[in-house]
TORPA-4810 file (N, C-alpha, C, O; in nm, 3 decimals):
<nodes>
NODE_1_-3.947_5.516_5.313_-3.905_5.401_5.362_-3.975_5.285_5.270_-3.906_5.229_5.185_X
NODE_2_-4.125_5.246_5.288_-4.205_5.168_5.205_-4.162_5.146_5.084_-4.130_5.037_5.036_X
NODE_3_-4.161_5.310_5.004_-4.147_5.311_4.872_-4.017_5.219_4.823_-4.019_5.171_4.710_X
NODE_4_-3.892_5.193_4.920_-3.794_5.168_4.872_-3.819_5.009_4.908_-3.769_4.928_4.830_X
NODE_5_-3.882_4.966_5.005_-3.926_4.794_5.009_-3.995_4.740_4.944_-4.015_4.621_4.968_X
NODE_6_-4.056_4.801_4.843_-4.136_4.820_4.724_-4.071_4.735_4.604_-4.087_4.623_4.556_X
NODE_7_-3.999_4.835_4.583_-3.919_4.872_4.476_-3.806_4.702_4.504_-3.765_4.637_4.408_X
NODE_8_-3.786_4.676_4.603_-3.674_4.578_4.629_-3.739_4.477_4.590_-3.713_4.417_4.486_X
NODE_9_-3.860_4.436_4.696_-4.001_4.329_4.639_-3.931_4.266_4.516_-3.871_4.163_4.486_X
NODE_10_-3.997_4.455_4.429_-4.051_4.367_4.293_-3.909_4.326_4.236_-3.889_4.229_4.163_X
NODE_11_-3.814_4.417_4.282_-3.667_4.345_4.245_-3.628_4.216_4.210_-3.565_4.161_4.120_X
NODE_12_-3.694_4.184_4.325_-3.684_4.046_4.368_-3.800_3.910_4.319_-3.797_3.789_4.342_X
NODE_13_-3.847_3.953_4.281_-3.954_3.891_4.228_-3.945_3.874_4.060_-3.970_3.767_4.004_X
NODE_14_-3.907_3.995_3.990_-3.822_4.002_3.885_-3.747_3.893_3.852_-3.781_3.812_3.766_X
NODE_15_-3.658_3.888_3.910_-3.485_3.789_3.920_-3.533_3.638_3.936_-3.508_3.532_3.878_X
NODE_16_-3.588_3.666_4.007_-3.690_3.495_4.011_-3.781_3.447_3.919_-3.819_3.331_3.904_X
NODE_17_-3.819_3.568_3.846_-3.915_3.501_3.685_-3.812_3.526_3.588_-3.841_3.500_3.471_X
NODE_18_-3.688_3.575_3.615_-3.618_3.565_3.471_-3.479_3.414_3.510_-3.395_3.358_3.440_X
NODE_19_-3.529_3.398_3.682_-3.429_3.306_3.658_-3.499_3.149_3.651_-3.440_3.044_3.624_X
NODE_20_-3.642_3.168_3.684_-3.748_3.032_3.623_-3.711_3.028_3.462_-3.658_2.931_3.407_X
NODE_21_-3.750_3.157_3.393_-3.709_3.142_3.221_-3.621_3.060_3.241_-3.649_2.940_3.245_X
NODE_22_-3.449_3.121_3.265_-3.357_3.039_3.251_-3.366_2.920_3.237_-3.336_2.858_3.135_X
NODE_23_-3.422_2.859_3.368_-3.426_2.691_3.403_-3.507_2.670_3.316_-3.480_2.551_3.307_X
NODE_24_-3.590_2.686_3.239_-3.741_2.628_3.179_-3.650_2.607_3.058_-3.635_2.490_3.023_X
NODE_25_-3.574_2.721_2.977_-3.530_2.683_2.842_-3.421_2.623_2.860_-3.390_2.574_2.752_X
NODE_26_-3.322_2.593_2.957_-3.217_2.528_2.982_-3.206_2.405_2.984_-3.102_2.338_2.985_X
NODE_27_-3.320_2.368_2.987_-3.428_2.178_2.975_-3.406_2.148_2.833_-3.382_2.036_2.788_X
NODE_28_-3.417_2.276_2.752_-3.386_2.190_2.600_-3.286_2.244_2.530_-3.303_2.234_2.408_X
NODE_29_-3.196_2.294_2.561_-3.031_2.275_2.543_-2.986_2.229_2.519_-2.927_2.167_2.608_X
NODE_30_-2.951_2.192_2.376_-2.874_2.052_2.356_-2.892_1.977_2.204_-2.960_2.025_2.113_X
NODE_31_-2.816_1.846_2.196_-2.888_1.800_2.067_-2.999_1.685_2.114_-3.024_1.624_2.218_X
NODE_32_-3.050_1.689_1.983_-3.245_1.599_2.048_-3.280_1.500_1.886_-3.278_1.552_1.775_X
NODE_33_-3.304_1.375_1.908_-3.271_1.281_1.824_-3.455_1.195_1.826_-3.511_1.149_1.926_X
NODE_34_-3.521_1.197_1.659_-3.627_1.133_1.689_-3.586_1.007_1.638_-3.552_1.026_1.521_X
NODE_35_-3.574_0.902_1.666_-3.579_0.811_1.539_-3.692_0.711_1.572_-3.681_0.606_1.635_X
NODE_36_-3.775_0.750_1.529_-3.902_0.665_1.492_-3.885_0.633_1.329_-3.777_0.669_1.281_X
NODE_37_-3.949_0.590_1.269_-3.928_0.517_1.175_-3.940_0.631_1.035_-3.857_0.651_0.946_X
NODE_38_-4.069_0.690_1.054_-4.134_0.755_0.979_-4.159_0.869_1.049_-4.246_0.860_1.135_X
NODE_39_-4.078_1.031_1.025_-3.993_1.057_0.975_-3.872_1.083_1.098_-3.890_1.104_1.218_X
NODE_40_-3.740_1.074_1.021_-3.642_1.057_1.165_-3.590_1.251_1.171_-3.571_1.323_1.073_X
NODE_41_-3.584_1.269_1.241_-3.550_1.397_1.313_-3.411_1.417_1.403_-3.399_1.367_1.515_X
NODE_42_-3.298_1.506_1.331_-3.231_1.550_1.472_-3.253_1.701_1.447_-3.260_1.752_1.335_X
NODE_43_-3.264_1.785_1.602_-3.267_1.942_1.617_-3.149_1.957_1.733_-3.105_1.888_1.825_X
NODE_44_-3.127_2.064_1.686_-3.009_2.098_1.845_-3.082_2.257_1.828_-3.101_2.328_1.730_X
NODE_45_-3.116_2.276_2.004_-3.146_2.368_2.031_-3.002_2.455_2.079_-2.916_2.379_2.122_X
NODE_46_-2.973_2.564_2.078_-2.875_2.647_2.145_-2.887_2.743_2.215_-2.972_2.824_2.178_X
NODE_47_-2.826_2.767_2.314_-2.848_2.892_2.451_-2.914_3.035_2.421_-2.978_3.109_2.495_X
NODE_48_-2.860_3.053_2.234_-2.893_3.187_2.272_-3.035_3.182_2.156_-3.071_3.267_2.074_X
NODE_49_-3.089_3.053_2.187_-3.209_3.069_2.139_-3.246_3.024_1.989_-3.358_3.015_1.939_X
NODE_50_-3.120_2.998_1.929_-3.130_2.958_1.791_-3.140_2.823_1.741_-3.091_2.740_1.818_X
NODE_51_-3.181_2.784_1.653_-3.188_2.602_1.622_-3.163_2.560_1.474_-3.167_2.629_1.372_X
NODE_52_-3.138_2.435_1.491_-3.111_2.388_1.337_-3.190_2.263_1.326_-3.160_2.180_1.412_X
NODE_53_-3.263_2.236_1.261_-3.318_2.083_1.205_-3.281_2.013_1.096_-3.271_2.076_0.991_X
NODE_54_-3.260_1.907_1.096_-3.251_1.829_0.988_-3.362_1.697_0.995_-3.389_1.632_1.097_X
NODE_55_-3.406_1.680_0.886_-3.560_1.578_0.895_-3.557_1.498_0.776_-3.556_1.544_0.662_X
NODE_56_-3.557_1.383_0.805_-3.488_1.296_0.639_-3.684_1.223_0.678_-3.712_1.177_0.788_X
NODE_57_-3.767_1.229_0.584_-3.877_1.132_0.552_-3.853_1.028_0.418_-3.784_1.067_0.323_X
NODE_58_-3.899_0.930_0.420_-3.909_0.806_0.306_-3.949_0.867_0.248_-3.886_0.897_0.147_X
NODE_59_-4.132_0.951_0.282_-4.189_0.980_0.117_-4.149_1.138_0.107_-4.118_1.156_-0.010_X
NODE_60_-4.139_1.250_0.174_-4.168_1.342_0.139_-3.991_1.399_0.158_-3.957_1.517_0.166_X
NODE_61_-3.922_1.310_0.162_-3.771_1.334_0.129_-3.695_1.454_0.272_-3.753_1.464_0.380_X
NODE_62_-3.562_1.533_0.241_-3.526_1.562_0.329_-3.587_1.698_0.361_-3.674_1.752_0.292_X
NODE_63_-3.525_1.755_0.486_-3.587_1.924_0.501_-3.516_1.932_0.575_-3.500_1.834_0.648_X
NODE_64_-3.438_2.048_0.595_-3.353_2.164_0.679_-3.372_2.263_0.704_-3.374_2.356_0.623_X
NODE_65_-3.391_2.271_0.829_-3.425_2.439_0.900_-3.351_2.454_0.974_-3.261_2.383_1.021_X
NODE_66_-3.405_2.606_0.998_-3.283_2.701_1.086_-3.367_2.799_1.154_-3.432_2.852_1.063_X
NODE_67_-3.404_2.858_1.280_-3.478_2.949_1.320_-3.430_2.996_1.456_-3.320_2.972_1.505_X
NODE_68_-3.526_3.066_1.508_-3.497_3.071_1.640_-3.649_2.997_1.761_-3.756_2.961_1.712_X
NODE_69_-3.628_2.993_1.866_-3.694_2.935_1.934_-3.736_2.980_2.029_-3.643_3.050_2.070_X
NODE_70_-3.856_2.993_2.127_-3.886_3.025_2.245_-3.973_2.910_2.361_-4.029_2.810_2.316_X
NODE_71_-3.973_2.932_2.459_-4.098_2.837_2.512_-4.207_2.925_2.607_-4.162_2.985_2.705_X
NODE_72_-4.344_2.930_2.577_-4.418_3.012_2.619_-4.574_2.911_2.744_-4.685_2.864_2.723_X
NODE_73_-4.472_2.930_2.874_-4.602_2.832_2.908_-4.547_2.640_2.841_-4.440_2.580_2.846_X
NODE_74_-4.676_2.605_2.788_-4.625_2.427_2.757_-4.623_2.509_2.585_-4.700_2.455_2.506_X
NODE_75_-4.593_2.554_2.564_-4.610_2.572_2.408_-4.422_2.600_2.359_-4.364_2.697_2.407_X
NODE_76_-4.369_2.532_2.290_-4.224_2.521_2.244_-4.296_2.604_2.056_-4.367_2.563_1.964_X
NODE_77_-4.231_2.715_2.087_-4.237_2.781_1.988_-4.109_2.807_1.864_-3.998_2.853_1.888_X
NODE_78_-4.157_2.766_1.738_-4.024_2.812_1.645_-4.071_2.822_1.549_-4.160_2.770_1.482_X
NODE_79_-3.927_2.975_1.537_-3.978_3.037_1.393_-3.879_3.045_1.279_-3.807_3.144_1.262_X
NODE_80_-3.877_2.930_1.195_-3.789_2.890_1.050_-3.803_3.005_0.939_-3.903_3.056_0.888_X
NODE_81_-3.672_3.024_0.922_-3.660_3.185_0.857_-3.685_3.145_0.731_-3.667_3.219_0.634_X
NODE_82_-3.730_3.020_0.724_-3.820_2.993_0.546_-3.952_2.998_0.560_-4.016_3.066_0.480_X
NODE_83_-4.034_2.909_0.688_-4.110_2.906_0.680_-4.203_2.944_0.766_-4.314_2.893_0.755_X
NODE_84_-4.190_2.995_0.819_-4.224_3.082_0.939_-4.251_3.030_1.072_-4.176_2.945_1.120_X
NODE_85_-4.370_3.083_1.143_-4.344_3.012_1.296_-4.474_2.853_1.327_-4.585_2.829_1.278_X
NODE_86_-4.402_2.788_1.413_-4.470_2.703_1.437_-4.498_2.636_1.560_-4.387_2.609_1.605_X
NODE_87_-4.594_2.590_1.645_-4.617_2.529_1.781_-4.631_2.408_1.822_-4.741_2.355_1.805_X
NODE_88_-4.579_2.372_1.853_-4.590_2.232_1.932_-4.631_2.230_2.083_-4.571_2.306_2.159_X
NODE_89_-4.741_2.138_2.135_-4.704_2.141_2.290_-4.644_2.034_2.340_-4.618_1.919_2.303_X
NODE_90_-4.618_2.141_2.488_-4.524_2.021_2.544_-4.566_1.890_2.659_-4.622_1.923_2.763_X
NODE_91_-4.542_1.766_2.637_-4.622_1.717_2.677_-4.503_1.626_2.811_-4.551_1.566_2.908_X
NODE_92_-4.395_1.635_2.792_-4.281_1.621_2.857_-4.166_1.661_2.869_-4.104_1.687_2.766_X
NODE_93_-4.125_1.671_2.955_-3.949_1.679_2.970_-3.845_1.658_3.066_-3.870_1.650_3.186_X
NODE_94_-3.724_1.649_3.018_-3.687_1.503_3.149_-3.562_1.513_3.080_-3.546_1.528_2.959_X
NODE_95_-3.469_1.502_3.177_-3.286_1.517_3.147_-3.234_1.474_2.999_-3.134_1.504_2.934_X
NODE_96_-3.373_1.368_2.968_-3.282_1.247_2.836_-3.395_1.253_2.764_-3.369_1.191_2.661_X
NODE_97_-3.553_1.309_2.756_-3.659_1.289_2.684_-3.701_1.380_2.686_-3.693_1.447_2.789_X
NODE_98_-3.783_1.441_2.547_-3.861_1.538_2.498_-3.975_1.468_2.444_-3.969_1.372_2.367_X
NODE_99_-4.088_1.525_2.493_-4.212_1.415_2.415_-4.275_1.576_2.386_-4.271_1.666_2.470_X
NODE_100_-4.345_1.592_2.218_-4.377_1.709_2.198_-4.510_1.674_2.098_-4.498_1.578_2.022_X
NODE_101_-4.624_1.745_2.099_-4.751_1.719_2.047_-4.768_1.805_1.921_-4.862_1.880_1.947_X
NODE_102_-4.727_1.827_1.811_-4.788_1.923_1.733_-4.896_1.978_1.688_-5.003_1.936_1.731_X
NODE_103_-4.896_2.105_1.572_-5.029_2.114_1.550_-5.093_2.038_1.439_-5.191_2.076_1.375_X
NODE_104_-5.030_1.928_1.422_-5.092_1.845_1.332_-5.207_1.724_1.426_-5.314_1.674_1.392_X
NODE_105_-5.127_1.709_1.548_-5.212_1.624_1.604_-5.053_1.523_1.649_-5.020_1.492_1.764_X
NODE_106_-4.996_1.499_1.551_-4.879_1.410_1.626_-4.795_1.427_1.711_-4.726_1.529_1.715_X
NODE_107_-4.784_1.316_1.809_-4.688_1.350_1.953_-4.530_1.270_1.839_-4.504_1.189_1.749_X
NODE_108_-4.480_1.355_1.919_-4.355_1.268_1.850_-4.224_1.329_1.958_-4.193_1.446_1.978_X
NODE_109_-4.149_1.169_2.030_-4.034_1.155_2.131_-3.919_1.168_2.101_-3.860_1.086_2.031_X
NODE_110_-3.845_1.320_2.170_-3.712_1.291_2.116_-3.620_1.277_2.211_-3.633_1.325_2.324_X
NODE_111_-3.514_1.208_2.170_-3.440_1.176_2.327_-3.284_1.266_2.305_-3.227_1.298_2.200_X
NODE_112_-3.255_1.283_2.407_-3.128_1.376_2.451_-3.005_1.286_2.350_-2.996_1.164_2.364_X
NODE_113_-2.916_1.361_2.249_-2.795_1.263_2.204_-2.677_1.363_2.324_-2.594_1.308_2.395_X
NODE_114_-2.700_1.508_2.318_-2.595_1.521_2.380_-2.641_1.648_2.476_-2.562_1.695_2.558_X
</nodes>
């Protein structure tokens, strides 16, 4: 009987961990805009953990990328199909705001569009 209760307890813990992961990821799903002057960026994070990004930089020109995303602890990890993996530290998330710090040390503020 003790063995069954341990299995049940492990199952409940696993379900709780999975639901926490889903709720963390769900904070990012949607369309986000960084309207700072240099550069401007729009990113869409989808529920299937794919993303699409479009940036326009006055000096460097346009960049469009797509790939996969995931959250590990306080890190947003994106894998671009052409450029490999990039990481950013998540500084703040709310219903309408995302503040991240890239590997280059630059902090970017995104506002939810959808």
